[in-house]
N, C-alpha and C positions, 0 to 999 in steps of 0.2 A: 612273203606269204606267212600269215599268222595261223598256226594250228594249235587246237586244244587237244591235249593228251590226257584222256580219262584213265587213270591207273587204279584199277579196283584192288589190285594185289600190291599192297604197300611195300612188299619185299623187293619189288622190281624197281628200285630207285635208279633214276638215270638212264632207263631203257632207251629213250629217244635221242640220245646224245649224237647218234649219227645224222639225225635230221638237222640238228644245230650245226653240225659240221658242214652240211650242204646249205647253210645260211637261212634255214627256216627259223622263224620266231616260234618257240614252243612254249605254251603255257600248260603247266601240269596241275592236275586236280585229282582228288581221290574219292570223290562221291558224285552220285547222280545229281543231287540237289546243287552242290557247288558247280558242277558243269552247266546246269541249266541257267543258273544265275549269270555265269560268265557269257553263255550264248546269247542271253537277252541283252547283255550290256556291252560286249566286245565286238569289234568288227572282225569276226573270224572268217577264214577261208575254208576250213575243214575241221572235222572232228575225228580223232582216232580213239576207239575204245579198245583197250588192251584186255585180252582174256575174258571174253564174253560171259555173262552171268545171266541167270534166269530173268532178271529184271531188265536186261539190255533191250529187248524188244519194246517194252513200254517206254524206255528212255528215248529210243529212236523215234517213236510216234510223238512224244513230247517235243523233241527237237523240231520235227517237221511242222508241228503246230505253231511253234515260235518263228522258225526260219525255214519255210518250205524248200528252199533250194540249196540249203547248206549240205554239202557232201559229208556223209558219215561212214567211216571205214571201221569194221570190227576186225581186229587183227590178233592172231595168235603167235605170230613170228614176225620179226623185223627183218627186212631184206630189201634188195635193190627193186623188187616189183613195187613196193609201197612208194619209194622215192619216184619211180617212173610214173605212177598214178598221180602223185601230187604235182609233178611237173607238167603232166598233161592238163590238170585242172588250171594251173597258172597260165599255161599257153592258151587254152581256151578262153579264160577270162580276159587276157590281154587282147586276144583277137576280137572278142565281141565288144570290147570297149573302143577299139580303134576302127572297127569295120562298119 
């Protein structure tokens, strides 16, 4: 599963390392513009926005204009619940492609 991690706070370097440890492919980017370019060009399975910002709602609206079914998570803390949510997405995607 390929996940885009939008890190608006550049001091939080390496925050999604636990996702990599769970075998997720994580692409990190630090701007809304850079994230949208990747969303348009990459085959992503989900987007994670760390530490929401006043522009986050506009960003999410733009994501849904480009990729209406791409899940976007706004997270303020990393933990097991996020990994469970991503696993559920992967399971649902797998089930819908074989069913």
